[in-house]
Residue frames as a rotation matrix with the C-alpha (Angstrom) as fourth column:
MET 1
-0.397 0.074 0.915 -26.17
-0.519 0.804 -0.290 -29.75
-0.757 -0.590 -0.281 254.77
THR 2
-0.464 0.199 -0.863 -26.70
-0.827 0.254 0.502 -32.42
0.319 0.947 0.047 252.18
SER 3
-0.170 0.374 -0.912 -27.60
0.061 0.927 0.369 -35.44
0.984 0.007 -0.180 254.29
PRO 4
0.214 0.295 0.931 -29.44
-0.881 -0.353 0.315 -35.25
0.422 -0.888 0.185 257.64
LYS 5
-0.698 -0.468 -0.542 -28.63
-0.140 0.832 -0.537 -37.80
0.702 -0.299 -0.646 260.34
ILE 6
0.317 0.819 -0.479 -31.02
0.377 0.354 0.856 -39.56
0.870 -0.452 -0.196 262.73
GLY 7
0.290 -0.118 -0.950 -31.11
0.955 -0.036 0.296 -37.71
-0.069 -0.992 0.102 266.04
GLU 8
-0.760 -0.600 0.252 -29.93
0.632 -0.772 0.071 -34.43
0.152 0.213 0.965 264.53
ILE 9
0.075 0.749 -0.658 -31.80
0.688 -0.516 -0.509 -31.29
-0.721 -0.415 -0.555 265.63
LEU 10
-0.687 -0.226 0.690 -32.86
0.705 -0.438 0.558 -28.97
0.176 0.870 0.460 262.80
LYS 11
-0.563 0.492 -0.664 -34.63
0.036 -0.788 -0.615 -25.62
-0.825 -0.370 0.426 262.63
TYR 12
-0.047 0.655 0.754 -37.73
0.972 0.205 -0.117 -25.44
-0.232 0.727 -0.646 260.45
LEU 13
-0.861 -0.506 0.044 -37.17
0.501 -0.830 0.245 -22.18
-0.088 0.233 0.969 258.56
ARG 14
-0.368 0.798 0.478 -40.87
0.332 -0.367 0.869 -21.41
0.869 0.478 -0.129 258.02
THR 15
0.693 0.720 0.039 -41.74
0.169 -0.214 0.962 -21.27
0.701 -0.661 -0.270 261.74
GLY 16
-0.011 -0.789 0.615 -38.41
-0.742 -0.406 -0.534 -21.35
0.671 -0.462 -0.581 263.58
GLY 17
0.766 0.380 0.518 -39.45
-0.635 0.566 0.525 -24.55
-0.094 -0.732 0.675 265.39
LEU 18
-0.374 -0.924 0.082 -36.90
-0.921 0.381 0.085 -27.19
-0.110 -0.043 -0.993 266.35
PHE 19
0.767 0.613 -0.192 -37.32
-0.641 0.751 -0.161 -30.70
0.046 0.246 0.968 264.98
GLU 20
-0.163 -0.788 0.594 -35.44
-0.651 0.538 0.536 -33.96
-0.742 -0.299 -0.601 265.52
VAL 21
-0.145 0.025 -0.989 -34.72
-0.898 0.416 0.142 -36.30
0.415 0.909 -0.038 262.61
LYS 22
0.146 0.315 0.938 -36.40
-0.756 0.647 -0.099 -39.62
-0.638 -0.695 0.332 263.46
LYS 23
0.272 -0.008 0.962 -36.29
0.382 0.918 -0.101 -41.62
-0.883 0.395 0.253 260.22
ILE 24
-0.130 -0.376 -0.918 -34.57
-0.779 -0.534 0.329 -41.39
-0.614 0.757 -0.223 256.85
THR 25
0.498 0.264 0.826 -35.58
0.317 0.831 -0.457 -43.33
-0.807 0.489 0.330 253.74
ASN 26
-0.328 -0.637 0.698 -34.26
0.883 0.056 0.466 -43.17
-0.336 0.769 0.544 250.18
ASP 27
-0.312 0.306 0.899 -36.64
0.672 -0.598 0.437 -40.33
0.671 0.741 -0.019 249.31
PHE 28
0.504 0.680 0.532 -38.02
0.043 -0.635 0.771 -38.86
0.863 -0.366 -0.349 252.55
VAL 29
-0.795 -0.598 -0.102 -37.01
0.177 -0.069 -0.982 -37.55
0.581 -0.798 0.161 255.96
ILE 30
0.383 0.909 -0.166 -39.39
0.420 -0.011 0.907 -37.76
0.823 -0.417 -0.386 258.94
LEU 31
-0.748 -0.617 0.243 -38.94
0.141 -0.506 -0.851 -35.24
0.648 -0.602 0.465 261.73
TYR 32
0.258 0.796 -0.547 -40.72
0.836 0.100 0.540 -34.70
0.485 -0.596 -0.640 265.06
ALA 33
0.372 -0.048 0.927 -41.10
-0.254 -0.966 0.052 -31.41
0.893 -0.254 -0.371 266.90
ARG 34
-0.688 -0.719 -0.094 -39.04
-0.049 0.175 -0.983 -31.23
0.724 -0.672 -0.156 270.09
ASP 35
-0.675 0.497 0.546 -42.24
-0.718 -0.271 -0.641 -30.60
-0.171 -0.824 0.540 272.08
GLY 36
-0.867 0.257 0.427 -43.96
0.242 0.966 -0.091 -33.59
-0.436 0.024 -0.900 270.45
SER 37
-0.123 0.914 -0.387 -46.76
-0.152 -0.403 -0.902 -31.52
-0.981 -0.052 0.189 268.93
THR 38
0.669 0.316 -0.673 -45.97
-0.643 -0.210 -0.737 -31.96
-0.374 0.925 0.063 265.24
GLN 39
-0.044 -0.728 0.684 -44.31
0.309 0.641 0.702 -34.26
-0.950 0.242 0.197 262.76
ILE 40
0.444 0.068 -0.893 -43.12
-0.730 -0.550 -0.405 -33.44
-0.519 0.832 -0.195 259.26
MET 41
0.199 -0.404 0.893 -42.36
0.556 0.797 0.236 -35.73
-0.807 0.450 0.383 256.35
THR 42
0.613 -0.065 -0.787 -40.41
-0.510 -0.794 -0.332 -34.01
-0.603 0.605 -0.520 253.61
GLY 43
0.935 -0.305 0.183 -38.57
0.335 0.581 -0.742 -35.02
0.120 0.754 0.645 250.48
LYS 44
0.249 -0.934 -0.256 -34.81
0.702 -0.008 0.712 -34.91
-0.667 -0.357 0.654 250.36
GLY 45
0.118 -0.201 0.972 -34.85
0.952 -0.256 -0.169 -32.81
0.283 0.945 0.161 247.17
GLY 46
0.170 0.013 0.985 -35.55
0.107 -0.994 -0.005 -29.39
0.980 0.106 -0.170 248.71
PHE 47
0.498 0.070 -0.864 -34.52
0.796 0.357 0.488 -30.26
0.343 -0.931 0.122 252.25
ASP 48
-0.468 -0.823 -0.322 -31.85
0.883 -0.448 -0.139 -27.56
-0.030 -0.350 0.936 252.55
SER 49
-0.708 0.234 0.667 -34.31
0.083 -0.910 0.407 -24.82
0.702 0.343 0.624 251.62
VAL 50
0.371 0.926 0.078 -36.73
-0.094 -0.046 0.995 -25.77
0.924 -0.376 0.070 254.43
PHE 51
0.943 -0.072 -0.325 -34.42
0.331 0.310 0.891 -26.84
0.037 -0.948 0.316 257.30
ALA 52
0.355 -0.875 0.329 -31.20
-0.475 -0.472 -0.743 -25.48
0.805 0.108 -0.584 258.77
LYS 53
0.077 -0.439 -0.895 -28.75
0.617 0.726 -0.303 -27.18
0.783 -0.530 0.327 261.09
VAL 54
0.880 0.166 0.445 -28.73
-0.257 -0.623 0.739 -26.01
0.400 -0.764 -0.506 264.72
PRO 55
-0.147 -0.985 0.092 -25.30
-0.615 0.019 -0.789 -25.77
0.775 -0.173 -0.608 266.38
SER 56
0.252 0.255 -0.934 -24.91
0.328 0.885 0.330 -28.75
0.911 -0.389 0.139 268.73
ILE 57
-0.712 -0.592 -0.377 -23.28
0.559 -0.155 -0.814 -26.70
0.424 -0.791 0.442 271.51
GLU 58
-0.828 0.432 -0.357 -26.03
-0.020 -0.659 -0.752 -24.13
-0.560 -0.616 0.554 271.92
SER 59
-0.502 0.752 0.427 -29.68
0.676 0.033 0.736 -23.80
0.540 0.658 -0.525 271.04
PRO 60
-0.757 0.194 0.624 -31.82
-0.360 -0.921 -0.151 -20.80
0.546 -0.339 0.766 271.97
ARG 61
-0.303 0.719 -0.625 -34.23
0.855 0.495 0.155 -21.17
0.421 -0.488 -0.765 274.86
ARG 62
-0.201 0.338 0.920 -36.53
-0.090 -0.941 0.326 -18.48
0.976 -0.018 0.219 276.11
ASP 63
-0.886 0.015 -0.463 -36.80
0.463 0.054 -0.884 -17.51
0.012 -0.998 -0.055 279.75
TRP 64
-0.200 0.916 0.348 -40.57
0.704 -0.113 0.702 -17.00
0.682 0.386 -0.622 279.83
ASN 65
0.379 0.343 -0.860 -40.42
0.893 -0.378 0.242 -14.90
-0.242 -0.860 -0.450 283.01
SER 66
-0.109 -0.529 -0.841 -38.03
0.281 -0.828 0.485 -12.26
-0.953 -0.184 0.239 281.75
GLY 67
0.874 0.476 -0.094 -38.69
0.024 -0.235 -0.972 -12.44
-0.485 0.847 -0.217 278.00
SER 68
0.256 -0.859 -0.444 -34.97
-0.926 -0.349 0.142 -12.75
-0.277 0.374 -0.885 277.28
ALA 69
0.916 -0.064 -0.396 -33.25
-0.127 0.891 -0.437 -15.53
0.381 0.450 0.808 275.39
TYR 70
0.282 -0.875 0.395 -30.20
-0.887 -0.080 0.455 -17.26
-0.367 -0.478 -0.798 276.80
PRO 71
-0.121 -0.393 -0.911 -27.98
-0.768 0.619 -0.165 -20.08
0.629 0.680 -0.377 275.54
VAL 72
0.626 0.310 0.715 -28.55
-0.675 0.676 0.298 -23.64
-0.391 -0.669 0.632 276.67
SER 73
-0.511 -0.859 0.028 -25.97
-0.752 0.462 0.469 -26.39
-0.416 0.219 -0.883 276.42
ALA 74
-0.428 0.303 -0.851 -26.70
-0.629 0.577 0.522 -29.48
0.649 0.759 -0.056 274.37
SER 75
-0.851 0.096 -0.516 -27.47
0.374 0.801 -0.468 -31.36
0.368 -0.591 -0.718 277.60
GLY 76
0.103 0.977 0.189 -30.33
0.537 -0.215 0.816 -28.95
0.838 0.017 -0.546 278.30
LEU 77
0.299 -0.064 -0.952 -28.72
0.928 -0.214 0.306 -27.31
-0.223 -0.975 -0.005 281.31
ALA 78
0.896 0.040 0.442 -28.51
0.176 -0.946 -0.272 -23.53
0.407 0.321 -0.855 281.35
PHE 79
0.098 -0.908 -0.408 -25.10
0.995 0.092 0.034 -21.98
0.006 -0.410 0.912 281.93
C-alpha cells in the first residue's frame, strides 16, 4: 500500500488494533481507533512498515462469550 485513502480501515502492526484513516495531508496521515479510544498521527515515509490493509470483505471480531474468532462482513453483520 503506497497511499492510504480516507475511510480506509488499517491494522496497526504494533498492537493489532484497527484504525480508520480520517485525514491525509502532504506529509502526515491521521487515524482514529475504531473504538474511539486512540488517535495516531504518522508520517507517510514509513507508513507501510507500521500499518497493513485489512480486507474490506472480512475483519476479525471476537465472540467474547466463547473466545473464538469469526468473520464479520464489512457491514458489521455476522454471517
